[in-house]
C-alpha positions in Angstrom: 71.0 79.3 89.9 73.9 79.2 92.7 76.2 76.7 92.7 75.9 75.0 95.7 72.6 73.9 94.1 74.0 73.7 90.8 76.1 70.8 91.8 73.2 68.7 93.6 71.2 69.1 91.1 73.7 67.7 89.2 74.7 65.3 91.9 71.2 64.0 92.1 70.4 63.5 88.2 73.7 61.1 88.1 72.5 59.0 91.2 69.0 58.0 90.4 70.4 57.0 86.8 73.0 55.2 87.6 72.0 53.4 90.3 69.2 52.0 87.9 71.7 51.0 85.3 73.3 49.3 88.0 70.4 47.5 89.1 69.7 46.5 85.5 73.3 45.5 85.2 73.4 43.1 88.4 69.9 42.2 88.0 71.3 38.7 85.9 72.9 37.3 89.2 70.0 37.8 91.1 71.7 41.1 93.1 70.5 44.8 93.6 72.9 47.6 94.3 72.4 47.4 98.0 73.5 43.5 98.3 76.2 44.2 95.9 77.4 46.7 97.8 77.2 44.3 100.7 79.5 42.0 98.7 82.3 44.4 97.9 82.1 45.3 101.8 82.6 41.2 102.7 85.4 40.8 99.6 87.2 43.5 100.4 87.4 43.3 104.4 86.7 39.5 105.1 84.2 38.5 107.6 81.8 41.0 109.4 78.5 41.0 111.5 75.5 42.3 110.2 76.1 45.1 113.1 79.5 45.8 111.8 78.1 45.4 107.8 74.8 48.1 108.9 77.5 50.4 110.6 80.0 50.3 107.1 76.8 50.6 104.8 75.2 53.7 106.9 71.7 51.4 106.4 69.4 50.3 109.6 70.3 47.0 111.2 66.7 45.2 110.1 67.7 46.3 106.2 71.1 44.8 106.3 69.5 41.5 108.3 67.2 41.4 105.0 69.5 42.2 102.2 71.5 39.9 104.5 69.2 37.1 103.6 67.9 37.0 100.4 72.1 37.1 99.7 72.0 34.2 101.9 69.0 32.2 99.6 71.6 33.0 96.4 74.0 30.6 98.2 76.4 33.9 97.7 77.3 34.6 102.1 77.2 32.3 104.1 76.7 33.0 108.4 79.4 31.3 110.8 80.2 31.1 114.4 82.8 33.7 115.5 85.5 33.5 117.8 82.9 34.3 120.8 80.7 32.0 120.2 77.0 34.1 120.4 79.4 36.1 117.5 77.9 35.1 113.6 80.1 36.1 111.2 78.7 36.7 107.6 81.3 35.5 104.6 81.3 35.2 101.2 80.5 31.7 99.8 83.0 30.3 96.9 80.1 31.3 95.0 80.1 34.6 96.2 83.0 34.6 95.4 83.1 33.5 91.8 80.0 36.1 91.2 81.8 39.4 92.6 84.4 38.6 90.3 81.8 37.4 87.2 80.3 41.2 88.3 83.2 42.7 88.9 84.3 42.5 85.1 81.1 43.4 83.7 80.7 46.1 86.0 84.3 47.1 84.8 83.3 47.6 81.0 80.4 49.9 82.7 82.5 52.1 84.8 85.8 52.3 82.0 82.6 53.7 79.9 80.6 56.3 82.5 84.7 57.8 83.1 86.3 57.1 79.8 85.9 61.1 78.5 87.6 61.9 82.1 91.6 61.8 82.7 92.7 60.0 86.0 93.7 63.6 87.8 89.8 64.3 87.4 89.0 60.9 88.9 90.8 61.4 91.3 89.5 64.9 92.4 86.4 63.5 92.0 86.6 60.5 94.4 88.0 63.2 96.7 84.8 65.6 96.8 82.5 62.6 97.0 84.1 61.6 100.0 84.8 64.6 101.6 81.0 65.1 101.0 80.0 61.5 102.2 81.7 62.2 105.4 80.2 66.2 105.7 76.8 64.2 105.9 77.7 61.7 108.3 79.2 64.5 110.4 75.9 66.7 109.8 
């Protein structure tokens, strides 16, 4: 098997178990990884429209709408009127901020375990490589 095939085999071998474990870690909070990603985006970037969230997440707008609706039903996000009265902005609620903090603390333990035997330089290199691949996928 050539190095490209080995890389993508290793990537997919790590990705699915990671997502499965992440979803198990998020389950007590009534969250899935796709919803968690939206919460991270809102926490780091503030209120945004569903279209903006969908574009940044590379997820179709109807799927993003359903994910945001589930977050809303859980009390983690709310919809507020934007400066343009026709625009609805999605933002974390106080409960959403509290759950974000609790989940982040829990996941920090998980992430530390995953990367414990990898030095800072290796983590930095891996992050840079994954970002480059992500960019190339979007360009393809």
